[in-house]
C-alpha positions as MATLAB code, in Angstrom:
seq = 'XXXXXXXXXXXXXXXXXXXXXXXXXXXXXXXXXXXXXXXXXXXXXXXXXXXXXXXXXXXXXXXXXXXXXXXXXXXXXXXXXXXXXXXXXXXXXXXXXXXXXXXXXXXXXXXXXXXXXXXXXXXXXXXXXXXXXXXXXXXXXXXXXXXXXXXXXXXXXXXXXXXXXXXXXXXXXXXXXXXXXXXXXXXXXXXXXXXXXXXXXXXXXXXXXXXXXXXXXXXXXXXXXXXXXXXXXXXXXXXXXXXXXXXXXXXXXXXXXXXXXXXXXXXXXXXXXXXXXXXXXXXXXXXXXXXXXXXXXXXXXXXXXXXXXXXXXXXXXXXXXXXXXXXXXXXXXXXXXXXXXXXXXXXXXXXXXXXXXXXXXXXXXXXXXXXXXXXXXXXXXXXXXXXXXXXXXXXXXXXXXXXXXXXXXXXXXXXXXXXXXXXXXXXXXXXXXXXXXXXXXXXXXXXXXXXXXXXXXXXXXXXX';
ca = [
       6.523  -43.168   -2.945;
       7.001  -40.185   -5.155;
       8.349  -40.637   -8.721;
       9.969  -37.553  -10.315;
       9.813  -37.100  -14.116;
      13.327  -35.429  -14.189;
      16.207  -34.678  -12.099;
      15.174  -31.034  -12.172;
      11.850  -31.847  -10.752;
      13.616  -33.668   -7.995;
      15.722  -30.559   -7.151;
      12.614  -28.320   -7.076;
      10.857  -30.664   -4.568;
      13.943  -30.730   -2.458;
      13.942  -26.879   -2.347;
      10.331  -26.827   -1.355;
      11.050  -29.535    1.320;
      13.899  -27.475    2.919;
      16.639  -29.827    1.900;
      18.665  -27.003    0.479;
      22.101  -28.931    0.395;
      20.666  -31.761   -1.644;
      19.043  -29.419   -3.998;
      22.299  -27.531   -4.449;
      24.148  -30.622   -5.194;
      21.537  -31.630   -7.916;
      21.371  -28.223   -9.507;
      25.299  -27.866   -9.457;
      25.496  -31.098  -11.286;
      22.783  -30.044  -13.873;
      24.513  -26.672  -14.348;
      27.781  -28.352  -15.053;
      26.311  -30.313  -17.824;
      24.043  -27.321  -18.973;
      25.962  -24.102  -18.079;
      23.726  -21.830  -20.310;
      20.358  -23.122  -19.021;
      18.980  -20.074  -17.275;
      16.322  -22.154  -15.351;
      18.891  -24.424  -13.732;
      20.946  -21.308  -12.825;
      18.059  -19.683  -11.194;
      17.139  -22.639   -9.009;
      20.810  -23.036   -7.999;
      20.653  -19.457   -6.987;
      17.418  -20.064   -5.043;
      19.011  -22.877   -3.164;
      21.934  -20.605   -2.121;
      19.370  -17.917   -1.209;
      17.578  -20.145    1.028;
      20.761  -21.062    2.762;
      21.556  -17.356    3.142;
      24.622  -17.547    1.048;
      24.211  -14.250   -0.608;
      27.531  -14.316   -2.466;
      26.712  -17.526   -4.340;
      23.226  -16.338   -4.970;
      24.339  -13.185   -6.651;
      26.947  -15.002   -8.780;
      24.402  -17.487  -10.000;
      21.859  -14.817  -10.695;
      24.309  -12.825  -12.569;
      25.192  -15.953  -14.635;
      21.538  -16.651  -15.133;
      20.909  -13.059  -16.545;
      23.755  -13.574  -18.984;
      21.533  -16.333  -20.622;
      18.688  -13.924  -21.335;
      15.990  -15.720  -19.150;
      12.312  -15.797  -19.982;
       9.650  -13.736  -18.244;
       8.872  -16.544  -15.925;
      12.320  -16.701  -14.701;
      12.570  -12.886  -14.332;
       9.610  -12.921  -12.162;
      11.164  -15.490   -9.997;
      14.330  -13.446   -9.789;
      12.462  -10.424   -8.680;
      10.841  -12.564   -6.028;
      14.272  -12.949   -4.506;
      15.733   -9.477   -5.326;
      12.463   -7.272   -5.249;
      12.419   -4.421   -7.740;
      14.099   -0.851   -7.922;
      14.950    0.298   -4.349;
      14.109    4.070   -3.608;
      14.645    4.035    0.027;
      16.692    1.628    2.112;
      15.152   -1.254    4.132;
      17.401   -0.354    6.789;
      14.857    2.158    7.564;
      11.057    1.916    8.583;
       9.441    3.836    5.745;
       5.734    4.685    5.439;
       3.117    7.096    4.283;
       4.375    7.236    0.671;
       2.680    9.003   -2.119;
       3.638    9.979   -5.813;
       3.762   13.555   -7.236;
       1.013   13.963  -10.013;
       3.594   13.734  -12.688;
       4.982   10.677  -11.302;
       8.511   11.862  -11.026;
       8.852   12.166   -7.335;
       7.828   10.182   -4.079;
       7.141   11.849   -0.783;
       7.260    9.698    2.361;
       8.026    9.463    6.034;
      11.135    7.617    7.202;
      12.023    6.537   10.717;
      15.911    6.331   10.848;
      16.661    6.630   14.544;
      15.507    5.133   17.828;
      13.803    8.274   18.839;
      11.867    6.836   21.827;
      14.813    4.954   23.337;
      13.287    1.536   23.330;
      16.211   -0.139   21.435;
      14.186   -0.610   18.165;
      13.472    1.327   15.030;
       9.841    0.892   13.996;
       6.507    2.574   13.688;
       6.748    3.772   17.281;
       9.490    6.204   16.475;
       9.299    9.616   14.971;
      10.236    9.861   11.321;
      11.322   12.792    9.142;
       9.433   13.599    5.901;
      11.484   13.134    2.677;
      11.221   13.787   -0.858;
      13.086   11.839   -3.530;
      13.197   11.378   -7.347;
      11.607    8.300   -8.970;
      15.000    6.970   -9.646;
      15.904    7.085   -5.903;
      18.313   10.180   -6.457;
      18.274   13.696   -4.952;
      16.625   12.617   -1.651;
      15.779   15.678    0.421;
      14.595   15.779    4.054;
      12.078   18.632    4.362;
      10.809   17.892    8.046;
      13.000   16.808   10.968;
      12.278   13.603   12.983;
      12.139   15.358   16.255;
       8.448   15.440   15.419;
       5.945   12.641   14.805;
       4.975   13.114   11.042;
       2.603   11.227    8.956;
       0.052   11.301    6.094;
       2.188   13.204    3.581;
       1.375   14.073    0.019;
       2.066   16.613   -2.862;
      -0.325   19.274   -4.254;
      -1.325   18.554   -7.855;
       0.965   21.221   -9.251;
       4.016   19.676   -7.194;
       4.544   23.009   -5.516;
       3.714   21.957   -1.910;
       3.902   19.168    0.336;
       1.134   18.402    2.957;
       1.472   16.376    6.100;
       0.398   15.843    9.693;
       2.936   16.698   12.506;
       2.709   16.089   16.128;
       4.797   18.758   17.914;
       3.348   19.066   21.382;
       2.451   16.734   24.206;
      -1.435   17.307   23.767;
      -2.537   14.462   25.997;
      -0.095   15.222   28.942;
       1.595   11.821   29.080;
       5.069   13.353   28.987;
       5.724   12.112   25.372;
       5.171   13.274   21.742;
       3.946   10.361   19.604;
       1.009    9.080   17.404;
      -1.277    9.467   20.437;
      -0.999   13.374   20.439;
      -3.008   15.696   18.290;
      -1.632   16.607   14.893;
      -1.391   20.051   13.166;
      -1.777   20.045    9.307;
       1.353   21.617    7.779;
       2.074   22.984    4.196;
       5.589   23.024    3.026;
       6.597   25.118   -0.009;
       9.064   23.063   -2.027;
      10.290   26.068   -4.007;
      10.848   28.483   -1.131;
      11.667   25.793    1.426;
       9.221   27.350    3.689;
       6.738   25.717    6.257;
       3.334   26.880    7.145;
       0.881   25.661    9.909;
      -2.502   25.274    8.144;
      -4.731   23.775   10.901;
      -3.916   23.878   14.570;
      -3.300   20.823   16.632;
      -6.091   22.094   18.916;
      -8.359   20.238   16.419;
      -7.526   16.459   16.164;
      -6.976   16.084   12.444;
      -6.453   13.129   10.062;
      -6.017   12.274    6.411;
      -5.449   15.773    4.837;
      -5.676   15.792    0.986;
      -5.528   18.523   -1.590;
      -8.210   19.156   -4.098;
      -6.759   18.757   -7.495;
      -7.343   22.414   -8.311;
      -4.703   23.240   -5.473;
      -7.279   25.556   -3.774;
      -8.426   23.427   -0.719;
      -7.230   20.904    1.624;
      -9.871   18.394    2.801;
      -9.459   16.735    6.165;
     -11.153   14.753    8.993;
     -11.327   16.360   12.350;
     -12.723   15.671   15.791;
     -13.880   18.948   17.134;
     -15.825   17.919   20.299;
     -14.527   15.690   23.311;
     -16.171   12.485   22.946;
     -17.547   13.449   19.372;
     -17.376   11.968   16.055;
     -15.020   12.913   13.097;
     -16.612   15.469   10.657;
     -15.082   16.294    7.272;
     -13.752   19.817    6.557;
     -11.988   21.841    4.154;
      -9.568   24.724    4.434;
      -8.931   27.371    1.723;
      -5.098   27.503    1.089;
      -5.231   31.333    0.711;
      -8.014   32.711    3.039;
      -7.505   29.893    5.744;
     -11.336   29.823    5.935;
     -12.388   26.412    7.377;
     -15.766   25.028    6.203;
     -17.735   21.998    7.137;
     -18.491   19.508    4.399;
     -19.802   16.642    6.381;
     -21.313   16.970    9.859;
     -19.869   15.100   12.793;
     -23.315   13.777   13.760;
     -21.900   10.493   12.632;
     -18.352    8.950   12.397;
     -16.739    9.716    8.978;
     -13.384    8.749    7.682;
     -10.807    8.729    5.023;
     -12.280   11.270    2.374;
     -10.910   11.029   -1.154;
     -11.403   13.918   -3.531;
     -12.711   13.546   -7.076;
     -10.434   14.433   -9.873;
     -12.605   17.403  -10.852;
     -12.323   18.662   -7.151;
     -16.158   18.844   -6.748;
     -16.789   15.809   -4.615;
     -15.425   13.616   -1.933;
     -16.081    9.841   -1.342;
     -15.696    8.444    2.129;
     -16.996    5.783    4.741;
     -19.435    6.717    7.368;
     -21.135    4.779   10.237;
     -24.932    5.867   10.367;
     -26.723    2.807   11.482;
     -26.759    0.541   14.564;
     -26.173   -2.593   12.383;
     -25.109   -4.891   15.283;
     -28.061   -3.955   17.559;
     -25.883   -3.160   20.584;
     -27.876    0.270   20.908;
     -24.860    2.357   19.848;
     -23.528    3.742   16.382;
     -19.806    3.349   16.227;
     -16.961    1.712   14.289;
     -18.210   -1.759   15.359;
     -21.206   -1.310   13.059;
     -20.997   -1.728    9.441;
     -20.079    1.380    7.378;
     -21.621    2.658    4.137;
     -19.910    4.603    1.282;
     -21.184    8.177    0.675;
     -20.515   10.861   -1.915;
     -20.780   14.445   -0.982;
     -20.737   17.743   -3.194;
     -17.850   19.813   -1.574;
     -19.496   23.163   -2.223;
     -23.373   22.357   -2.202;
     -23.224   19.695    0.697;
     -25.558   17.225   -1.111;
     -24.908   13.816   -0.003;
     -25.864   10.330   -1.658;
     -25.348    6.892   -0.292;
     -23.972    4.405   -2.716;
     -23.673    1.221   -0.713;
     -26.014   -0.455    1.789;
     -24.885   -0.708    5.415;
     -25.900   -4.255    5.698;
     -22.310   -4.724    4.681;
     -19.137   -3.134    5.939;
     -17.684   -0.934    3.195;
     -14.232    0.753    3.224;
     -11.265    2.314    1.457;
     -13.346    4.033   -1.390;
     -11.733    5.990   -4.134;
     -12.467    7.395   -7.674;
     -11.336    6.199  -11.072;
      -9.228    8.699  -12.983;
     -12.313    9.694  -15.009;
     -14.498   10.068  -11.970;
     -17.077    7.766  -13.666;
     -16.624    4.929  -11.009;
     -16.001    4.378   -7.357;
     -13.929    1.521   -6.078;
     -14.226    0.029   -2.657;
     -13.861   -2.839   -0.253;
     -16.865   -4.859    1.071;
     -17.197   -7.671    3.597;
     -20.318   -9.762    2.524;
     -19.561  -13.275    3.749;
     -18.318  -15.274    6.681;
     -15.034  -16.147    4.863;
     -13.367  -17.601    7.869;
     -16.216  -19.795    8.941;
     -16.511  -18.595   12.442;
     -20.297  -17.877   12.287;
     -20.096  -14.068   11.935;
     -19.105  -11.391    9.512;
     -16.619   -9.122   11.235;
     -13.088   -7.523   10.721;
     -11.434  -10.998   10.613;
     -13.264  -11.814    7.361;
     -12.096  -11.026    3.845;
     -13.164   -8.166    1.529;
     -14.298   -8.517   -2.001;
     -13.262   -5.544   -4.232;
     -16.192   -3.741   -5.800;
     -16.790   -1.111   -8.473;
     -19.630    1.146   -8.551;
     -20.914    2.924  -11.730;
     -21.839    6.420  -10.548;
     -23.985    7.410  -13.586;
     -25.808    3.982  -13.800;
     -25.905    3.150  -10.117;
     -24.672   -0.389  -10.585;
     -22.224   -2.250   -8.252;
     -20.074   -5.098   -9.529;
     -17.615   -7.468   -7.826;
     -14.079   -7.255   -9.408;
     -12.165   -9.439   -7.027;
     -13.557  -12.371   -4.983;
     -13.380  -12.326   -1.231;
     -11.799  -15.798   -1.322;
      -8.506  -14.349   -0.169;
      -7.251  -11.215    1.730;
      -7.645   -7.864   -0.225;
      -6.828   -4.406    0.722;
      -5.715   -0.950   -0.595;
      -7.316   -1.221   -4.139;
      -6.720    1.625   -6.608;
      -7.324    2.334  -10.384;
      -4.422    2.363  -12.747;
      -4.095    5.708  -14.692;
      -5.450    4.293  -17.874;
      -8.714    3.075  -16.034;
      -8.134   -0.587  -17.452;
      -6.938   -2.416  -14.182;
      -6.874   -2.243  -10.503;
      -3.769   -2.645   -8.276;
      -4.439   -4.179   -4.806;
      -2.677   -5.843   -1.844;
      -3.552   -9.477   -1.153;
      -2.670  -12.958    0.021;
      -2.158  -15.949   -2.217;
      -5.183  -16.417   -4.461;
      -7.464  -19.181   -4.023;
     -10.321  -20.298   -6.409;
     -12.753  -21.472   -3.678;
     -13.484  -20.757   -0.066;
     -12.590  -23.804    2.062;
     -15.445  -24.623    4.565;
     -14.717  -25.865    8.041;
     -10.915  -25.254    7.609;
      -9.013  -22.607    9.539;
      -7.723  -20.137    7.029;
      -4.377  -18.539    7.548;
      -4.259  -16.264    4.503;
      -4.367  -13.149    6.806;
      -1.009  -14.114    8.447;
       0.984  -14.967    5.441;
       3.261  -12.558    3.533;
       1.280  -10.286    1.266;
       1.830   -9.620   -2.476;
       0.617   -6.908   -4.765;
      -1.752   -7.927   -7.670;
      -3.114   -6.409  -10.830;
      -6.633   -7.409  -12.061;
      -7.871   -6.404  -15.536;
     -11.307   -4.980  -15.131;
     -12.815   -6.401  -18.274;
     -11.584  -10.074  -18.182;
     -10.912  -10.342  -14.408;
      -7.453  -11.941  -15.010;
      -5.196  -11.473  -12.098;
      -1.461  -10.953  -12.465;
       1.195  -11.000   -9.546;
       3.160   -7.803   -9.565;
       5.288   -8.611   -6.514;
       5.894  -12.052   -5.263;
       5.181  -13.064   -1.408;
       7.322  -16.048   -1.365;
      10.481  -14.458   -0.006;
       9.276  -10.913    0.982;
       6.158   -9.135    2.170;
       4.627   -5.842    0.814;
       1.991   -3.306    1.821;
       0.700    0.082    0.970;
       0.990    0.226   -2.974;
       0.492    3.596   -4.682;
      -0.086    4.002   -8.394;
       1.501    6.953  -10.284;
       0.148    8.684  -13.404;
       2.863    7.082  -15.510;
       1.614    3.505  -14.545;
       4.270    2.606  -11.885;
       3.691    1.478   -8.462;
       5.597    2.339   -5.291;
       5.271    0.092   -2.296;
       6.589   -0.675    1.105;
       8.468   -4.125    1.182;
      10.629   -6.255    3.739;
      12.217   -9.586    4.136;
      13.019  -11.366    7.401;
      15.411   -9.297    9.385;
      14.901   -5.990    7.483;
      12.779   -3.028    7.991;
      10.415   -1.451    5.471;
      12.170   -0.145    2.236;
      10.411    1.632   -0.647;
      10.428   -0.109   -4.076;
       9.145    0.838   -7.487;
       8.235   -1.183  -10.595;
       6.428   -0.605  -13.818;
       3.111   -2.059  -13.763;
       2.907   -3.396  -17.218;
       6.659   -4.133  -17.920;
       9.224   -6.351  -16.281;
      12.661   -4.863  -15.686;
      15.102   -5.357  -18.661;
      18.226   -7.530  -18.301;
      20.446   -4.543  -17.504;
      17.988   -3.049  -15.065;
      17.701   -6.410  -13.303;
      21.446   -6.752  -13.010;
      21.548   -3.370  -11.268;
      18.887   -4.492   -8.949;
      20.831   -7.615   -8.094;
      23.915   -5.461   -7.268;
      21.739   -2.975   -5.314;
      19.383   -5.299   -3.371;
      21.394   -8.321   -2.390;
];
């Protein structure tokens, strides 16, 4: 038998157990006696939300906000409403990135069923869009008759960079993600597009150097070969090899001083099958863009991925799989990553976030104090001999303080799921997010501040 301390506790338990009508009845009675209690009004709104009664949800959230709720309740409200919506979740958005000043976002948006399968999803073509951080002045710069991806800004904000697949290069009668992409440059002042690298080279992951002189990218140049890393000079159009395609290399990130790249590379047969490929463990390498000198910063006894630089270029950040976290007797792609920092000067590696939960997409905040990352619900300890389902649950976005390791939840995963967070130079995050029966919208929140009451009222109006 369960004994509840208060009537409110009983109502909360009923909400957890799916007895929404009973919970609404209890919280309606409590609100009737305490009409200015923000917490009770929130739980009443949550009951209506779980019943999919959006009108009553909105009305009770508005009333809750009139009572100036504390930060705990504001966080709960944003779990229902999400944060500032930049692009509608009626669309399937992807590939978002901030401009260097944090005032604009570039992204790919799929808004039509371009392949005729009756759905709008990642299989459709998407146009490239630019929008202000407040969600205004949206502009389409590339049509969705092409398959576009991997878009970003130059550091000075003058140009947009993206991949675009415009020919049936594999001969299957369709133009989609399986075709080879060209790298394109769009002058946002002149509204002019330029082809930088032909689709005769299979290109991926283009990125400007921060001095705006080069674009660094991965490319497969030989049939059956590996991916090398190259640069193209924006003015001269000269292409230079930075990292040989002797091994498979991926996802290069340029240092903020534009001198180095950091990337993952597969260079050892770590699984003993006689081949070197993506099934082996990858290491993190740093290569000088101009002098081609390379150093390995992680051991390939672990699988390491998603490297990036700190804003001051003193540290490298990466994911690493180092334990059998799902208890299946092997370490592979189904295990969780820990998040690690490498001190480039002192050559020291330190775990910042444990592999006790799912972690992905780590990145530094602009002040070098924290790391934003995507993850599942936090657990203190690994549970042995129990099937773990963290990888299948909704994902949240978290913030970890580098010094004290304290983790804060930035976006809840109770009613929604998120992915692909990006951090701006003004310490905001943009991310993709969706609920049941919606597609992927783009949302923005301040990393260190919750929305004000007036801002949250607007979010309730816009998002519910």
